C-alpha positions, 0 to 999 in steps of 0.5 A: 399711793406710795409712801417714801421718806421725806427730804428737806425739800418737803419741809415747805409742803409739810408746813403748808399742810399743817396750816391747811389742817389748822385752818380746817380745824378752826372752821370746826371751832378747834384751836389745834395747831392754831400757832406753831409750837413752841415757836415757828423756828423751833417747829421747823427745826424739829421737823427738819431733824425728823426728816434728816433722821429718816423719820418723816414720811410722805404719801403721794398719789400716782401723779406725785401729788402729796396726799399725807405726811406722818412721822414715826420714831422711837423717842419716848418723851419722859414727861409723857410716858412712865419709866416702865412704859419707856422700857417697852419697845415702842414707836411714836406717831407724830404729825399725821396730816391728810389733805382733805381731798384724800379724806379716809387715807389716814386709816391706811397710814396708821395701818402702815405705821403699825405694820412697820413698827411690828416689823422693827420689833416694837410692841406698841405704837403710841401717840400724844393727841391734842388734849381738847380735841375729843373728836380726834380722840374718838378717831384714834379709838375707832382705829384700835388705839386705847386711851392710856391717860390724859395729862394736864400740862401747862407747857404742852398742848397734847396731853391725851395719850393713846397706844395700840399694839403693833402689827405682828409681822408673823401673822397673816395680813391683808394683801398689800403690794410693798416693794422697798427699793434702795434710793439715794436721797442726798440733802444739802446738809448731808450730801453723802447720806444714803437712805431708802425709798419704800414704795407701797400700795395703800389699800383704800379704807372702806370706813 
């Protein structure tokens, strides 16, 4: 597997993956992502902004097929996190989507995110989770996240807040072959932007 920064060309893939996840959740009786939030246009623009900022990532298999996507950034939403929490060096996980064919890969992506956050000097990795999706709450708890609180927000559907300590880059970690290569990824709106492509081997999770 490789993980690399998304480009604008990945937007349709991300939207399709979100719809696939929504359809699967609906089969389970869960209304998460049943509609674009807050509107389809605003949703697409939010993802595009994340892509342009280099904060959205794509995980691909050895054949180049997209297996998962995730966003990782440092924006602390003041309606979710307290001023004291906002002062703590943290990164925030968004839109973690794993295609069903690659079920189990999410654990490895989370471990990558926690390691990356630690390498960038952050103490925490945080996430706001769909309020009513208690199965997803358990999923994150089983992967080391601790429930902080649940907010009842009429205008925001993801009020269950979780956090996990980032991975200390100075501590010994399980072997993972990671090579970061300079790679120009121009986009139509930013033709001269230079970004980086990170190539990593994700060790398959045994859980």
